[in-house]
C-alpha positions as CSV (number, residue, x, y, z in Angstrom):
1,F,-79.5,32.1,42.3
2,Y,-81.8,35.0,41.3
3,R,-85.3,34.8,42.6
4,D,-88.1,37.0,41.2
5,S,-90.7,36.4,44.0
6,G,-90.8,36.6,47.8
7,T,-90.8,39.0,50.5
8,P,-87.9,41.5,50.9
9,V,-86.6,39.6,53.9
10,E,-86.7,36.3,52.0
11,L,-85.0,37.9,49.1
12,L,-82.3,39.4,51.3
13,E,-81.7,36.1,53.0
14,S,-81.6,34.3,49.6
15,A,-79.1,36.9,48.3
16,R,-77.0,36.4,51.4
17,A,-77.1,32.6,50.9
18,D,-76.2,33.0,47.2
19,S,-73.3,35.4,48.1
20,Q,-72.0,32.8,50.5
21,V,-72.1,30.1,47.9
22,V,-70.4,32.3,45.4
23,A,-67.8,33.2,47.9
24,G,-67.2,29.6,48.7
25,K,-66.8,28.6,45.1
26,R,-64.6,31.6,44.5
27,G,-62.4,30.6,47.4
28,S,-62.3,27.0,46.0
29,L,-61.5,28.3,42.6
30,T,-58.8,30.5,44.0
31,E,-57.2,27.6,45.8
32,E,-57.3,25.5,42.7
33,M,-55.7,28.3,40.7
34,R,-53.1,28.7,43.4
35,L,-52.3,25.0,43.5
36,G,-52.2,24.9,39.7
37,F,-49.9,27.9,39.6
38,N,-47.6,26.3,42.2
39,S,-47.5,23.1,40.1
40,I,-46.7,25.1,37.0
41,Q,-43.9,26.9,38.9
42,A,-42.6,23.6,40.1
43,G,-42.6,22.3,36.6
44,F,-40.8,25.4,35.3
45,S,-38.2,25.0,38.1
46,G,-37.6,21.4,37.0
47,L,-37.5,22.4,33.4
48,H,-34.9,25.1,34.2
49,S,-32.8,22.5,36.0
50,E,-33.0,20.2,33.0
51,V,-32.1,23.1,30.7
52,A,-29.2,24.0,32.9
53,S,-28.0,20.4,32.9
54,L,-28.3,20.2,29.1
55,N,-26.4,23.4,28.8
56,S,-23.7,22.1,31.0
57,K,-23.5,18.9,29.0
58,L,-23.4,20.8,25.7
59,D,-20.6,22.9,27.1
60,G,-18.7,19.7,27.9
61,I,-19.4,18.3,24.4
62,S,-18.3,21.6,22.9
63,H,-15.0,21.4,24.8
64,C,-14.5,17.8,23.8
65,L,-15.2,18.7,20.1
66,D,-12.7,21.6,20.3
67,A,-10.1,19.2,21.8
68,S,-10.9,16.6,19.2
69,E,-10.6,19.1,16.3
70,R,-7.2,20.2,17.7
71,R,-6.1,16.6,17.9
72,I,-7.3,15.8,14.4
73,G,-5.6,18.9,13.1
74,D,-2.4,17.8,14.8
75,I,-2.8,14.3,13.4
76,E,-3.4,15.7,9.9
77,D,-0.3,17.8,10.1
78,R,1.7,14.8,11.3
79,M,0.2,12.7,8.5
80,D,1.3,15.3,6.0
81,N,4.8,15.1,7.5
82,V,4.7,11.2,7.4
83,E,3.6,11.3,3.8
84,N,6.5,13.6,3.0
85,V,8.9,11.4,4.8
86,L,7.5,8.2,3.1
87,S,7.9,9.9,-0.2
88,E,11.4,10.8,0.6
89,V,12.1,7.3,1.8
90,H,10.7,5.9,-1.4
91,R,12.8,8.2,-3.5
92,L,15.9,7.3,-1.5
93,R,15.2,3.6,-1.8
94,E,14.8,4.0,-5.6
95,K,18.1,5.9,-5.7
96,C,19.9,3.3,-3.5
97,D,18.5,0.5,-5.7
98,D,19.7,2.3,-8.8
99,L,23.1,2.8,-7.3
100,E,23.3,-0.8,-6.3
101,N,22.4,-1.9,-9.9
102,R,24.9,0.5,-11.3
103,A,27.6,-1.1,-9.0
104,R,26.6,-4.4,-10.5
105,R,26.6,-3.2,-14.0
106,S,29.5,-5.4,-15.1
107,N,28.4,-8.4,-13.1
108,L,27.0,-11.6,-14.4
109,R,25.5,-14.8,-12.9
110,I,26.0,-18.3,-14.0
111,V,23.4,-20.9,-13.0
112,G,24.0,-24.6,-13.3
113,L,27.8,-24.9,-12.6
114,P,28.4,-27.9,-10.3
115,E,29.5,-27.0,-6.8
116,G,33.3,-26.8,-6.4
117,I,34.1,-27.3,-10.1
118,E,35.9,-24.0,-10.1
119,G,38.5,-25.2,-7.7
120,R,40.6,-22.7,-5.8
121,D,41.0,-20.1,-8.6
122,S,37.5,-19.1,-9.7
123,I,38.8,-16.2,-11.9
124,S,41.1,-18.4,-14.1
125,F,38.4,-21.1,-14.3
126,L,35.7,-18.7,-15.5
127,E,38.0,-16.9,-18.0
128,K,38.7,-20.3,-19.6
129,L,35.0,-21.4,-19.4
130,L,33.8,-18.3,-21.2
131,V,36.1,-18.9,-24.2
132,E,35.3,-22.6,-24.3
133,V,31.6,-22.3,-24.1
134,L,31.1,-19.1,-26.2
135,G,34.0,-19.4,-28.6
136,E,37.2,-17.3,-28.9
137,G,35.6,-15.1,-31.6
138,T,33.1,-13.8,-29.0
139,F,35.6,-11.4,-27.5
140,P,37.8,-8.9,-29.4
141,G,40.5,-9.4,-26.8
142,R,41.3,-11.3,-23.6
143,V,38.5,-11.7,-21.2
144,E,39.5,-10.3,-17.8
145,I,37.5,-11.0,-14.7
146,E,38.0,-8.7,-11.7
147,R,36.5,-11.0,-9.0
148,A,34.3,-14.1,-8.8
149,H,32.6,-16.1,-6.0
150,R,29.6,-18.3,-5.2
151,A,26.4,-16.8,-3.9
152,L,26.8,-16.0,-0.2
153,R,24.8,-18.8,1.4
154,P,25.6,-22.1,3.1
155,R,27.2,-24.7,0.9
156,P,24.5,-27.1,-0.4
157,K,24.3,-30.7,0.6
158,E,24.9,-33.5,-1.9
159,G,21.9,-33.7,-4.3
160,E,20.9,-30.1,-3.7
161,K,21.1,-27.4,-6.4
162,P,24.6,-25.7,-6.6
163,R,25.0,-22.1,-5.6
164,I,25.0,-19.4,-8.3
165,M,28.4,-18.2,-9.5
166,I,28.7,-14.4,-9.6
167,F,31.6,-12.7,-11.3
168,K,32.5,-9.1,-12.3
169,L,34.1,-8.4,-15.7
170,L,36.8,-5.8,-15.9
171,R,35.3,-4.3,-19.0
172,F,31.5,-3.8,-19.4
173,P,31.5,-4.4,-23.2
174,N,32.5,-8.0,-22.5
175,K,29.3,-8.5,-20.5
176,V,27.3,-7.3,-23.5
177,H,29.2,-9.8,-25.8
178,I,28.6,-12.6,-23.4
179,L,24.8,-12.1,-23.1
180,R,24.4,-11.5,-26.9
181,R,26.4,-14.6,-27.8
182,A,24.5,-16.7,-25.2
183,R,21.2,-15.7,-26.8
184,E,22.6,-16.6,-30.3
185,L,23.8,-20.0,-29.2
186,G,20.6,-20.9,-27.3
187,Q,21.1,-23.8,-24.8
188,L,24.6,-23.8,-23.4
189,T,26.4,-26.7,-21.8
190,F,29.6,-27.3,-19.9
191,K,30.8,-30.8,-19.1
192,N,27.4,-32.1,-20.0
193,Q,25.7,-29.6,-17.6
194,K,23.2,-27.0,-18.7
195,I,24.3,-23.5,-17.8
196,F,22.6,-20.1,-18.0
197,F,23.9,-16.5,-18.0
198,F,21.9,-13.8,-16.3
199,P,22.6,-10.2,-15.4
200,D,23.4,-9.6,-11.7
201,I,20.7,-7.3,-10.4
202,S,19.3,-6.3,-7.0
203,A,16.6,-8.3,-5.2
204,E,14.1,-5.5,-5.6
205,L,14.7,-5.3,-9.3
206,Q,14.5,-9.1,-9.6
207,A,11.0,-8.9,-7.9
208,R,9.9,-6.2,-10.4
209,R,11.1,-8.3,-13.4
210,R,9.5,-11.4,-11.9
211,E,6.1,-9.7,-12.2
212,F,6.3,-10.1,-15.9
213,T,6.4,-14.0,-15.6
214,E,2.8,-14.4,-16.7
215,A,3.2,-12.1,-19.7
216,R,6.3,-14.0,-20.7
217,C,4.4,-17.3,-20.5
218,L,1.7,-15.8,-22.7
219,C,4.4,-14.7,-25.2
220,H,5.7,-18.3,-25.3
221,S,2.2,-19.7,-25.9
222,L,1.5,-17.2,-28.6
223,H,4.9,-17.8,-30.2
224,L,5.9,-14.2,-29.9
225,L,9.5,-13.0,-29.7
226,F,10.1,-11.0,-26.6
227,S,12.9,-9.6,-24.3
228,L,13.0,-8.2,-20.9
229,L,14.9,-4.9,-21.0
230,H,16.6,-3.0,-18.2
231,P,15.5,-2.2,-15.7
232,A,12.0,-3.8,-16.0
233,R,10.5,-3.3,-19.4
234,L,9.0,-6.0,-21.6
235,R,9.6,-5.8,-25.3
236,V,7.2,-7.8,-27.5
237,L,7.8,-8.1,-31.3
238,L,4.5,-8.0,-33.2
239,R,3.8,-7.9,-37.0
240,E,3.3,-4.1,-36.8
241,G,6.5,-3.6,-34.8
242,P,7.8,-3.8,-31.3
243,R,5.5,-3.0,-28.3
244,F,6.9,-2.0,-24.9
245,F,5.3,-2.5,-21.5
246,V,6.4,-1.2,-18.1
247,D,3.1,-2.4,-16.4
248,P,2.9,-6.2,-16.1
249,E,-0.9,-6.2,-15.8
250,E,-1.2,-4.0,-18.9
251,A,1.0,-6.5,-20.8
252,V,-1.1,-9.5,-19.7
253,E,-4.4,-7.8,-20.7
254,F,-3.0,-6.8,-24.1
255,L,-1.6,-10.3,-24.8
256,K,-4.9,-12.0,-23.8
257,R,-6.7,-9.9,-26.4
258,L,-4.5,-11.0,-29.2
259,P,-6.1,-13.6,-31.6
């Protein structure tokens, strides 16, 4: 805008014109700055609203987390109580099973007796059967049976397997003599029927002993002498001496490694 030549009047008019141009541009720039500032203010207002909304959501999430932590803590406490209860139930079940097997301590089972062969007096029939099958020398005195009955299930139809006969000996040593003599004699028969003697144990203990089936089959295939001891322990006779197992899987793994 500066001019270095002209009359004073011309210079004055030129300066006035330049001043008006500058004033116009300054006003335009001021307006632009005002509009820009207003836009920035509006942006900040929106940002403040968003931040406030986020803070509100975070507060809600924080409350939810606090409530969740309390619930999780309550659940953990209850789980601890449940685990304690389950542990106690397991202990009581084992105790009940032990008591049940103790109550059956003098009991034996006979498998293979034809249905109804015992007649009306099961006790007298079994006392005579034991002497006849095992021999009089098996027992130091008279064998006395306290009670006897068939397994408590429906009578089988013709052609079906007979029910097991369960009886309780008055004296426990007689049970030991019967099982020992039965092992010594091997296969037993009565009136041309194969019969077998087994201890009378609870269903839970039967299941535990049944878990050794694979190990017992391996013993047969390896021609190893073995016995299943009470309550559920496998005894295997090896060249270096007897080996005992309480874990069926461990027994199977060991027997499979044998040459």
